[in-house]
MDTraj code that builds the backbone (N, CA, C; nanometers):
import mdtraj as md
import numpy as np

residues = "MET GLN VAL ASN GLY GLU GLN VAL THR LEU GLU ALA PRO VAL SER VAL ALA ASP TYR LEU GLU THR HIS GLY PHE ARG ALA GLU ARG VAL ALA ILE GLU LEU ASP GLY GLU ILE ILE PRO ARG GLU LYS ARG ALA GLU THR MET LEU ASP ASP GLN CYS VAL MET GLU ILE VAL GLN PHE VAL GLN GLY GLY".split()
xyz = np.array([
    [-1.3286, -0.8159, -0.4743],
    [-1.2592, -0.6735, -0.3402],
    [-1.0785, -0.7253, -0.3885],
    [-1.0504, -0.6261, -0.3397],
    [-0.8813, -0.5626, -0.3275],
    [-0.8345, -0.5623, -0.2185],
    [-0.7509, -0.6154, -0.1820],
    [-0.6880, -0.6635, -0.0381],
    [-0.4781, -0.6476, -0.0513],
    [-0.4512, -0.5364, -0.0051],
    [-0.2862, -0.5023, -0.0045],
    [-0.2786, -0.4787, -0.2032],
    [-0.3599, -0.4150, -0.2969],
    [-0.3264, -0.4248, -0.3859],
    [-0.3365, -0.5161, -0.4562],
    [-0.3940, -0.6749, -0.4392],
    [-0.4281, -0.7465, -0.5388],
    [-0.5462, -0.8163, -0.5015],
    [-0.6017, -0.8310, -0.5735],
    [-0.7941, -0.8486, -0.5757],
    [-0.8113, -1.0261, -0.5594],
    [-0.8931, -0.9711, -0.4956],
    [-0.9532, -1.0643, -0.4092],
    [-1.0947, -1.1343, -0.4530],
    [-1.1729, -1.2712, -0.4220],
    [-1.2467, -1.2857, -0.4655],
    [-1.3491, -1.3341, -0.3633],
    [-1.4532, -1.2920, -0.3135],
    [-1.5307, -1.3588, -0.1599],
    [-1.6501, -1.3821, -0.2119],
    [-1.6301, -1.5497, -0.1470],
    [-1.7205, -1.6282, -0.2137],
    [-1.8674, -1.5322, -0.1383],
    [-1.9023, -1.4925, -0.0287],
    [-1.9819, -1.4255, 0.0461],
    [-1.9506, -1.3176, 0.0812],
    [-2.0211, -1.2342, 0.1698],
    [-2.0323, -1.1308, 0.2577],
    [-1.9367, -1.1706, 0.3838],
    [-1.8165, -1.0895, 0.4405],
    [-1.7809, -1.1595, 0.5564],
    [-1.7480, -1.0221, 0.6134],
    [-1.7322, -1.0635, 0.7742],
    [-1.6919, -0.9557, 0.8305],
    [-1.5073, -0.9447, 0.8570],
    [-1.4791, -0.7782, 0.8643],
    [-1.3456, -0.7824, 0.8325],
    [-1.2841, -0.8546, 1.0066],
    [-1.3052, -0.8906, 1.1220],
    [-1.2918, -0.9367, 1.2247],
    [-1.2414, -1.0921, 1.0977],
    [-1.4484, -1.1901, 1.0961],
    [-1.3672, -1.3419, 1.0140],
    [-1.2482, -1.3375, 0.9289],
    [-1.2974, -1.2317, 0.7957],
    [-1.1462, -1.2113, 0.6966],
    [-1.0192, -1.2628, 0.7526],
    [-0.9877, -1.1856, 0.8511],
    [-0.8451, -1.2081, 0.9090],
    [-0.8781, -1.3248, 0.9620],
    [-0.9356, -1.3713, 1.0920],
    [-0.9108, -1.4884, 1.1219],
    [-0.9071, -1.6104, 1.0179],
    [-0.9463, -1.6115, 0.9293],
    [-0.9244, -1.6912, 0.8073],
    [-0.8456, -1.7149, 0.7226],
    [-0.7851, -1.6024, 0.7249],
    [-0.6539, -1.5538, 0.6385],
    [-0.4917, -1.5740, 0.7575],
    [-0.5370, -1.6031, 0.8709],
    [-0.4222, -1.6519, 0.9676],
    [-0.3912, -1.4910, 1.0042],
    [-0.4190, -1.3925, 1.0227],
    [-0.4226, -1.2591, 1.0671],
    [-0.4194, -1.2476, 1.1972],
    [-0.2918, -1.2351, 1.2587],
    [-0.2956, -1.2595, 1.4403],
    [-0.3637, -1.0790, 1.4542],
    [-0.5031, -1.0574, 1.4866],
    [-0.5703, -0.9185, 1.5327],
    [-0.5041, -0.8467, 1.5736],
    [-0.4281, -0.8453, 1.6853],
    [-0.3894, -0.7671, 1.7301],
    [-0.2861, -0.6810, 1.6929],
    [-0.2179, -0.7343, 1.5608],
    [-0.0808, -0.7116, 1.5643],
    [-0.1110, -0.6867, 1.3873],
    [-0.2739, -0.5848, 1.3632],
    [-0.2661, -0.5361, 1.1866],
    [-0.3655, -0.4501, 1.2505],
    [-0.3245, -0.3478, 1.1650],
    [-0.3856, -0.2132, 1.1544],
    [-0.4756, -0.2293, 0.9949],
    [-0.5768, -0.1958, 0.9653],
    [-0.7091, -0.2285, 0.8726],
    [-0.7388, -0.0543, 0.8622],
    [-0.7207, -0.0597, 0.7062],
    [-0.7536, 0.0764, 0.6756],
    [-0.8815, -0.0398, 0.5447],
    [-0.9866, 0.0474, 0.5875],
    [-1.1245, 0.0171, 0.4616],
    [-1.1684, 0.0738, 0.3834],
    [-1.0993, 0.0927, 0.2567],
    [-1.2251, 0.2004, 0.1543],
    [-1.1318, 0.3747, 0.2314],
    [-1.0407, 0.3592, 0.2524],
    [-0.9827, 0.5351, 0.2797],
    [-1.0131, 0.5190, 0.4320],
    [-1.0588, 0.4206, 0.5415],
    [-1.0831, 0.4417, 0.6651],
    [-0.9785, 0.3577, 0.7383],
    [-0.9654, 0.3888, 0.9214],
    [-0.8839, 0.2912, 0.9601],
    [-1.0296, 0.2418, 1.0642],
    [-0.9982, 0.0730, 1.0149],
    [-1.1180, 0.0459, 1.1158],
    [-1.1084, 0.0225, 1.2584],
    [-1.1333, 0.0388, 1.4166],
    [-1.0678, -0.0137, 1.5286],
    [-1.1025, -0.1225, 1.5467],
    [-1.0368, -0.1922, 1.5741],
    [-1.0546, -0.2941, 1.5917],
    [-1.1927, -0.3347, 1.7052],
    [-1.2470, -0.3099, 1.7820],
    [-1.3272, -0.3121, 1.8327],
    [-1.4685, -0.2912, 1.7962],
    [-1.4285, -0.2666, 1.5993],
    [-1.5587, -0.2631, 1.4684],
    [-1.5086, -0.3342, 1.4083],
    [-1.4065, -0.4455, 1.4141],
    [-1.3766, -0.5104, 1.3025],
    [-1.4955, -0.6854, 1.2859],
    [-1.5998, -0.6725, 1.3888],
    [-1.6590, -0.7702, 1.3927],
    [-1.7803, -0.7314, 1.3096],
    [-1.8552, -0.6220, 1.3625],
    [-1.9715, -0.5651, 1.2917],
    [-1.9056, -0.4628, 1.1347],
    [-1.8569, -0.4959, 1.1253],
    [-1.7867, -0.4109, 0.9153],
    [-1.7754, -0.5434, 0.8472],
    [-1.8486, -0.5315, 0.7746],
    [-1.9145, -0.6220, 0.6082],
    [-1.8153, -0.6392, 0.5483],
    [-1.7416, -0.7065, 0.4342],
    [-1.6341, -0.6311, 0.3283],
    [-1.7466, -0.7254, 0.2192],
    [-1.7427, -0.6266, 0.1225],
    [-1.8288, -0.6989, -0.0454],
    [-1.7911, -0.7541, -0.1308],
    [-1.7573, -0.7277, -0.2349],
    [-1.6749, -0.7047, -0.3249],
    [-1.6305, -0.6082, -0.3656],
    [-1.7070, -0.4937, -0.3620],
    [-1.6620, -0.3865, -0.3970],
    [-1.5797, -0.2698, -0.2987],
    [-1.5003, -0.3968, -0.2078],
    [-1.4122, -0.3150, -0.0873],
    [-1.2588, -0.2861, -0.1635],
    [-1.2198, -0.1877, -0.1189],
    [-1.0462, -0.1729, -0.1629],
    [-0.9950, -0.1602, 0.0718],
    [-0.8754, -0.3304, 0.0574],
    [-0.8708, -0.3489, 0.2439],
    [-0.7177, -0.2929, 0.2371],
    [-0.6767, -0.2469, 0.2808],
    [-0.5186, -0.2673, 0.3570],
    [-0.4770, -0.2958, 0.4878],
    [-0.4103, -0.4134, 0.4902],
    [-0.3964, -0.4621, 0.6206],
    [-0.2261, -0.4677, 0.5986],
    [-0.2204, -0.4068, 0.7524],
    [-0.0308, -0.3459, 0.7759],
    [-0.0351, -0.3994, 0.9132],
    [0.0745, -0.4990, 0.8993],
    [0.1286, -0.5915, 1.0014],
    [0.1984, -0.5339, 1.0809],
    [0.2277, -0.5335, 1.2284],
    [0.2904, -0.4837, 1.2827],
    [0.4004, -0.5568, 1.3361],
    [0.5477, -0.5426, 1.2838],
    [0.6203, -0.6778, 1.3175],
    [0.7529, -0.6151, 1.3825],
    [0.8046, -0.6278, 1.4677],
    [0.9223, -0.6346, 1.5738],
    [1.0970, -0.6569, 1.5467],
    [1.1190, -0.5389, 1.5290],
    [1.2262, -0.5645, 1.4711],
    [1.3514, -0.5588, 1.6125],
    [1.5077, -0.5502, 1.5295],
    [1.6295, -0.4884, 1.6275],
    [1.7199, -0.4361, 1.6115],
])
top = md.Topology()
chain = top.add_chain()
for i, resn in enumerate(residues, 1):
    res = top.add_residue(resn, chain, resSeq=i)
    for name in ("N", "CA", "C"):
        top.add_atom(name, md.element.get_by_symbol(name[0]), res)
traj = md.Trajectory(xyz[None], top)
């Protein structure tokens, strides 16, 4: 699968929510685009990733 332009190998299918948690992302501070579609926060636990997926993770940061 591809995440933010980099190839990533999944050991097994995993949900978007589990992927984010495993990789240290704070769910409330990211937006997810999966295969060209925005995935709402409430759908992340049921949306599964596999080796063919292309995912973009956009992190929100505070600035000043």
